[in-house]
C-alpha positions, 0 to 999 in steps of 0.5 A: 134213333138218337144222332150226334152232330159234331161240327163248328157249332155254337160260335156263331158262324153263319155257314156252320149253322146253316149247314147243320140245320139243312143237314138235320132237315135232310136226315129228318125227311129220310129218318122221321124218327131221328133226334139230334144232339148238337156237339162241338169241339169249341170249349165254350159254345152256345146251344152245343155240348163241348167235347171236353164234357164227353170223355168221362161218360162216353158218347153212348150216353148221348147218341146211338150214332155220331155224324162229324160235320158238316164243314171244313173239319180237317186237318183242324180236327186232328187236334181232337179227333183222338179224344173223340174216337176214344170216347166213341165206344161202340158208337158208329162214326160218319162224316157229312158234307165234310171238307178239307182246308188246304190253307192249314194242310201239310203232307203229314196232316194228309197221312194222319187224316187218312189213317183216322178215317179208317174209323169211319163207317161212311164219308160224305166229302164235299171236295176231291181231296177229302174224298181221296183221303177217304178212298185211301182209308178204304172207306165207303165214300161219296163225293158231292157238293156242300149240303147248303146247296140244298137251301131253298131260294129266298123268294125276294124281290130283287133290289137292283141297287142293293149289293151284298158285302160279306168280309172276312176278319181272318184276312185283315189284309183284305179290308182296304180293298173292301173299303175301296169297293164300298166307296166305289159302289156308294159313289156309283149310286149303289147301296152296299149291304154289309152282312157278317157271317161270323161272330167268333171272338177271334174271327168277328165279322161284325166288327169288320162290317162296322169298320166298312160302314159309311154313309150310304151303306146298310149294316145287317145282323148275323141271325138267324141265317135265313134272314141273311139268305133273304138279304143276299136274295134281295141284292142284285150282286154279292161280294163275299169273302166267306164261302157260304155267302157265295153259296147262298148267292148261287142258290138264289141265282144272284151273280157273285164275286167270291174272294178265294182266301184260302185257295180252296174255293175252286172245288167248292163254288160254281160247281156247275159253271154258275154265278160265281167268279173267283178272285183275289181282288174284291175291288177290281172284280166284277161279279160273274155274268148269270149263266142261262144254264144255271137254273138246270145246273143248280138242279143237278147240284141239288140232285147230288146232294140229295143222293149223298143224303140218301147214302148217308141215311142208308148207312145210318139205318144200317143198309148195305151201300158199299157196292152202290157207291161208284167211288168205292167199286175199285176198293171193293173189287180189290178187296175181293181179289185178295 
């Protein structure tokens, strides 16, 4: 079975690449014969086919099924979703670990997304907002945490002086607060480790990290994402303005402060009351206190991700899943009553 995976790939972006690798690994563990084609809406990308090369030959030339995601695909994806659906032909469409970006959402975007979701055979939503839109479209759906929560903790020895810093170049207004945070940590004898999460030309976290670099800091590279995860696991705390930086910290039990730059992290991080504290002030916020219950809670989160992967692979392999998904039982009952 050839599966196309369409996400924000080839940019590069740490979270999107980590999510892709973990999604593919989860599918391969359940469907051992599956092979994968990386697709992207970007016009130019590394190691991924841009959507613009597909319409002339149709997606059937690439894959037997198409998985949209993982990542915050909506409402930004509305600009190219029509082109995508026109090129599908008989190729079934699925969504995996897809989220909603509230910072660019409008009521019209919600209505348009719900309309397009009727084209999907199955949706794994990583937040309640996107799950509700799938329910409106009467699509088989499960709401489960981000697939990056399936990452294995990096077995690194903790450095009590190291603190991971992950800024976000899309919010230059946060730079003074991060600069003050770095200066305070250095003055306290700590070692800020600057970790870029994106290498996009228009979102260059590498340049943002360089701007924060002063004597006493350490600047690390972006790739591969597993190396970044190991750096985070080695640190005693993490301050991240990137969602997946905080997720990697949670997975490894590193207390973190997540800078909520979009207003949408509350439903995505700390899903079990774990290690992350949300803040809009990285300078004045301390990382969350580690919860003794977090290891058990993390296992619960992993179980929900595994369940979503089971349902996705069941849908990909043609199993009937609609009645087994709690979120869709009311929809099923309504259909039967018609």
